[in-house]
N, C-alpha and C positions, 0 to 999 in steps of 0.2 A: 837112248832111252833105256832105263833099267827095266829088267824083266820083273814080273810080279814075285817070282821066287826070291830074287835078290832082295827086294824090298821087305819081304816077309822075314828073310834071314836077318836083315839088319834090325828089324823091330824085335825079333827074338833076342838078339845080342844085347840091345838096349835094355830090354826087360830083365835079362839075366844080370846085367851090371847093376841095375837098380835094386834088384832083390839081394844081390851080394852086398851092396852098401847098407841096406836096411838090416840084413842079418848081422853084419859087422857092428852096426850101431847098437843093435839090441843086445848083442853079447858083451859089449863093452860096459854095460851097466852092472854094477855090483848086485848080484843076486841076493845077498844078505843085507841089503840096505834096510835099516830099522824104520825108515819113514815111508816104506812102500808096501802095499798089500793089495790083493785082488778086490775089485768091487763086488759087493754081494749081489748086485743086480745084473751086471754084464760080464764080470770076471776080468775087466780091463784093469791094468795096473794103476793104482790110485795113491795119492799122497794127501796129507792133511793140509787144510788151509790155515791152521792155527786156531780155529774155533770149532769145537766139537759140534755145536748146534748147527753151524753153517754146513759142516760136512754132512750132517744128517739131512738137511733140507735139499742139498744138491742131489740126493738119491743114490750116491755111490760111496757114502762114508768118506767123502773127500772129493778132490778134483782129479779126474783121470789124467794121466800123462798124455801130452800132446794136445791139451785143451786149454781154453782161456776163459776167464770170468771177468765180466764188467759189473762194477758196483755203481749204480746210479743213485743220486741223492737229491731230493728236492729241498728247497729252502737254503738257509745260510749256515746250517749246522755242518759238522765235520766228522760224522760217524764213519764215513767211508775210509778216511785215512787211518782210523783205528784198525779196521780190518786189514788194511795194507801193512800196518806195523805188526799185527799178529801173524800175518802170512810170512813176513820177513823174519821175525823172531823164531818161528817154527823151523825155518830152514837153517838158521844159525845154530840152533840147539841140536838139530839132527847132525850137523857137521861136527859138533863137539862131543858126540857120544864116544866114549873111550873104547868100546869094543868094536869099532869100525875096522874093517880089514885094512884099508889104506889110510893114509893121512888125510882125513877129511872125505866126506861123501856128498856134500851139497855146496853149491855156490850160488850167490845172490847177485843179480844184475839189476841195478836201479836206474831207470830212465828219468832223471830229474836233475835240476841244477842246485837242489838243496843238499849241500854236502853234509849238513847236520842231521840228516835223516838217520844215519847209523847210530847217533847218540841218543835218539828218541825211542829206540826199540824197547818194549817192555820186557821185564825179567820174568823168570819162571816163578809161579806162585808157590811159596814154600809152606803154606798152611797158616793157621791162626797162631797167636802168640804161644798158646799152650803146646801146639804141635812143634813149634820151633824150639821151645824149651826142652821138650821131650827128646827131640833129635840131638840137641847138644848134649844132653845127659847120656844118650846112647853112644855118641861119639867118644865121650870121656871114658865110659865104661869099656869101650872097645880098645882103648889105648893100652899098651903094655906098660904098666906102672907097678911099683912095689905094692901100692895099696890094692890094686886089682888082683895081683898075683897071690897076695896073702888072704884075699877074701874079705878084707875089712872094707866096709862101705860107710859112707856118710850116714849118720843116724837120721838126720833131718830128711835126707833124700829117701831113705827107706820108709820113713813115716809117711811121706807124701805119696809114695807108691802104694802103700797099704790103704790109705784113704781113697785114692783113685780107684783101686780094685774093689773096695767095699761098696762104693756108691756108683760104680760103673761109669766113671767120668771118661775114661779112655774110649770105651765103646760108643758112648754118646757122641763124642766129638768126631770119631771116625765115621759114624753113620751120617752125621750132618755134612761132613766133607764129601761123602760119596754120592750125595743126591745128584749133583750135576756133573760128576766125573764120568768119562767114558768107561764102559765095562770092557776092558781089554785083558786078554790072557797074557801069560809071560812072554809069548812069542812076539806080540805086538804092543808091549808095554811102553815102548818109546815112540809109537806111531804118532800120538797126539799128546800135547801138553796144555796145562792151564797157565795163563800168564796174568801177572799183576800189573795193571796199567799205571799204578802209582810208583812202581819201581823201574829201574833201568837194567838192561842186560849188561852184566859185568863179566869179563871186560868187554868193551865195545868191539864190534866186528872190525877185524883188521883188513888190510888190502888183499890178503890171500883168501878172505872169506866173502868179500863184497867188491863189486866193480861199479863205479859211477860213470854213466854216459850221458852227456848233455843232449836232450832231444832237439835243441835249437840249431844244431849243426845241419848241413845238407843231408837230405834223407839217405842217400847212398852211403855217406860217411858213417851215419849212425848205425845203419844195418850192417855194414862191414865190421864195425867195432863190436857189435853184439855177437856176430858170428865168430869173430876171432876169439872173443872171450869164452864162447862155448867150446871151441876147439881146444883151447888151452886147458880146460877142465874136463878132460876125457874121463869117462867112467863115473861122472858125478851127476846128481840131479841138479838141473838148472832152474832156478826160480827167477822169473823176470817180473818185476813190479813197476807199475807206472802210477805213482800216487799223484792225485790232484791233476789229472789230465786236463789241459786247456784252462788252467787257472790263470786269470788275468795278471796276477802278481808274478807269474813265472813265464808265461807265454805271450809273445807280442801279438797285436791284432792280426797280423798277416797269417798266423797259424790257424785262425778260425775259418779260413777258406778251405773248401773241399779239395782244391787242387794241391794244397800244402799238407794237410793232416792225413788224408786218406792214403796216399802212397806209403807214409810211415807205418800206419796201422796194417795195411795189407802186407807190407814187407815183414813186419813183426809176426803176423799170423803165419806167413809162409815159413819163417824160420822155426816157429814152434811146431809146425807140421813136419818139416824136414827132420827135426830132432825129436820126433814125437815119442820116442821111447824113454826120454829122460828130461823133457822140458815142459814147463807150464807157465802161464802168464796171468797176472791179475792187475787190473787197472780200476781206478776210481775216477768219477767225473760228476760235476754238479750239473744236473739236467736243466736248471733254470737259466744257466748262462748260454745255452745253445738253442738255436732254432730247431724246429721239428725235423726239417730235412737233414740237417747235419747230424742230429742225434740218431735218427733212423739209420743213416749210413754207418755210423760208428757201431751201433748195435749189431748190424749185419756182419761185421768183421769178427765178432766174438761168438764162441760156442755156447756160452751161458750168460744170462743177464738177470740181475736182481735189482729191485728199486726200493730205496729206503724213503719213506714218507714220514718225517717227524710230526708229532702231534702239535696242533696249534695251542694257544694259551688257554682257550676255553676247555678243550679236552684234557689238558694237563691239570687244570684246576679240578675238574670232575674226578680224575683219577686220584688226586691228592686227598679229596674229601672221602672217596670210597675206600681208600687204603690208608686212612689216617693212622690207624694202629699198626699197619704193616707197610711201612714205606719201601721196603725192599721189593714189593710186588708192583710198583709203579713202572709201567712201560713207557718207552720214549717215542715210539712211533710204529707204523705198520711196515711190513716187509712184503713186497709183491714179487712173485716169481714170473718172469717174462719168458725165459728160455732155460732149459736144463741141458747139461753136456750129454752128448751121444743120443739121448732120447729125442730132443728136438731135431737133431740132424736126420733121424730116421723118419721124421714126419709125425711123431706123436705130439699131441697137444698137452702141454703141462703148464698152462698159464693159470696162476692162482693169484687173485687179488683180494686183499683184506682178509686173508685167512690166517696170517701169522703176524705177531707183534714182536718187536725187539726191544731190549733194554741193555744198556751198557753199564755193567757194574765193575767193581774193583777187581773181582776175581775172573770174570769172563764176559764175553759178549753172548747174551742169551737170546734165543729165539723160541717162542712158544705159540700155541694156538691162541687166537685173539677172540675175546668175548667182552662185550660192553658191560662194565660193572654196574651194580645198582647203587644209586645215590641214596644214602640213609636220610639225608635232610629232606628230600622230597617226600619220603614215606612218612616222616614225622609230621610234616605240614599237612598232609592229607588226613592223617589220623587224628589230629587235634580237634577239629569241629565235631567229629563223631563222638569223642569222649564227652565233650561239653553237652551235646544233645542227649547222650545217655544219662548224664547227671540230672538234666531237667526232667526227663521222664521218671527217673527214680524218685525225685522229690515229689512229683505229681502223684505217683502211686502211693507214696507214704501218706500224703494229705487225704487222698481218697479213702484209704483204709481207716484212717482215724475218724473221718466223718461218719462212715458206715457203722463204726463201732459205737 
């Protein structure tokens, strides 16, 4: 039988080894990574989800490293997959930043059988047509040519610039573009980007930037492949994405059993925590396809959970009437906050339902405070009888005055 002192010594050695591993893992991360900054709330290292508004809603200006996010969605829409694609594109863009110290700083792991996912990632938003034209002009002027060296410029181009300066067109466009952009300083200018869902990320991610792993393999095989992929990409941020979890088109009926899916999710959570200094996880799921028990168990394996509730046809028609002259203000649904990273783990209650609305536009996935708009048609219908009644009274008064006279 071992003495208590011997057991204590062994426990101390184990803790020292674990601390050494954590220290080594923390130091292996590039300190100058452009996509990492401290959380303004807790000072935890945080990276962007690819959506500036979602970063803000999570309370940390992003998703803290070592944490996971589950995007639930009601109905038959597919807004959750858009957030998965923005999350993935953000990682690829970070990896392609030229001033990175090493060759690449981020790697993407996709748990899906959809090999075409890499070709569906949205490209970076380059601005309006005027902004693209101005950037091309600036690139041409920056080139070393005889025309630029002699100081001779195109007369038409000079005339256009004079007109733009006189009427302030350049300032107006820049102000409009800056309304929804994150206010980042030069140090964090590459932390978050805007993406255009109508374009594609070019060139498409290569095998050195993205790893596909089929979740239909035995659980231990999947987890081993994920961990091996992480170890190969030492010093890099690892983004694990699970788009359309338990979608019937990709997952067999056997996967809807608790004994099948929960070991996979618990194993993925364990890996994210073991490599917490440089690993995050995002998954999307349709809540209508799962029973309440299975959905609750899945939620418990994630550090943060949001729920997307698209509007029904009646509410959509109301919004279309209310914003008839401003179609860009039409929201697509409500966003409910069920859990927040780090805060909920501490026991803080941050459940917010029907407080935010979301809309998916060409330029960005927007989240704003929700308020029911006023329907102008109802106001017009209620005001019409009053005007008619006022007209009758007016005629009666005129008749009365004429008789007295």
